[in-house]
GUDREN-424054 format. One line per field, with one value per residue (C-alpha): x, y, z; residue in one letter. Coordinates in nm, 4 decimals. Example, Ala and Ser with C-alpha at 12.3 -4.5 7.8 and 13.67 -1.06 7.14 Angstrom:
! residues 2
c1 <- c(1.2300  1.3670)
c2 <- c(-0.4500  -0.1060)
c3 <- c(0.7800  0.7140)
rest <- c(A  S)
END
This chain:
! residues 73
c1 <- c(-1.4784  -1.5501  -1.4660  -1.4758  -1.2123  -1.1402  -1.2535  -1.0635  -1.2153  -1.0879  -1.1375  -1.0696  -0.8844  -0.8712  -0.5254  -0.3823  -0.0496  0.0650  0.2857  0.6170  0.6944  0.4276  0.1992  -0.0538  0.0537  -0.1245  -0.0788  -0.2446  -0.2135  -0.1716  0.1313  0.2736  -0.0173  -0.1642  0.1938  0.0974  -0.2265  -0.0798  0.1867  -0.0296  -0.2693  -0.0023  0.0830  0.4878  0.6132  0.9438  0.9953  1.1720  1.3738  1.4881  1.2303  1.3783  1.0760  0.8887  0.8027  0.6669  0.6482  0.5044  0.3000  0.1293  -0.2633  -0.3930  -0.3446  0.0481  -0.0749  0.2525  0.0805  0.2800  0.1313  0.3297  0.3035  0.4851  0.6971)
c2 <- c(-0.2026  0.0664  0.4097  0.6251  0.4812  0.1071  -0.1768  -0.3928  -0.7540  -0.9362  -1.3345  -1.5106  -1.8532  -2.0894  -2.1425  -1.7762  -1.6755  -1.3014  -1.2701  -1.1314  -1.0247  -1.0344  -0.7102  -0.5160  -0.1736  0.1576  0.4645  0.7751  1.1375  1.2734  1.0217  1.2256  1.2913  0.9297  0.8601  1.1108  0.9908  0.6097  0.6741  0.8727  0.6053  0.3804  0.2292  0.1253  0.3829  0.2420  0.5099  0.3350  0.5180  0.1941  0.2729  0.5972  0.8291  0.7024  0.8073  0.5359  0.3823  0.0638  -0.0235  -0.3010  -0.3744  -0.4735  -0.8481  -0.8277  -0.7794  -0.5791  -0.3003  -0.0431  0.3585  0.5335  0.8375  0.8506  1.1794)
c3 <- c(-0.2488  -0.4972  -0.5898  -0.9189  -1.0768  -0.9333  -0.7699  -0.5266  -0.4557  -0.1395  -0.0528  0.2403  0.2174  0.5618  0.5533  0.4551  0.5669  0.4498  0.1841  0.2752  -0.0829  -0.3007  -0.2688  -0.4492  -0.5352  -0.5614  -0.7604  -0.5447  -0.5601  -0.2410  -0.1734  0.1170  0.3003  0.2909  0.4678  0.6989  0.7553  0.7935  1.0307  1.2957  1.2944  1.3953  1.0315  0.9097  0.6590  0.4748  0.1897  -0.1140  -0.4077  -0.5762  -0.8835  -1.0920  -1.1857  -0.8708  -0.5628  -0.3486  0.0146  0.1658  0.4763  0.6387  0.6736  1.0090  0.9319  0.7914  0.4497  0.2652  0.0677  -0.1787  -0.2406  -0.5622  -0.7444  -1.0615  -1.1768)
rest <- c(F  Q  G  A  A  F  Q  V  H  L  G  V  E  A  D  F  R  A  A  L  K  A  H  P  G  F  E  V  E  G  L  A  E  L  A  G  V  L  A  A  H  G  Y  P  V  T  W  S  D  E  V  P  G  Q  E  R  F  H  T  S  D  P  F  G  N  R  L  E  F  L  R  R  H)
END
């Protein structure tokens, strides 16, 4: 996947198991709007305030991979 300012490279392994702790994080604009869209489509959204100066949430993709989306203040 590629956008104006990013690239995401994906691969497949035969014995793959989704990680429960390790995960990619994406800094985005429109964080609350993204959370709303994901929740409206049935994806779990869990907000976290444990990192000062960041607004962020976690979700999972359809394969169980944990994803983090954040916005810095």
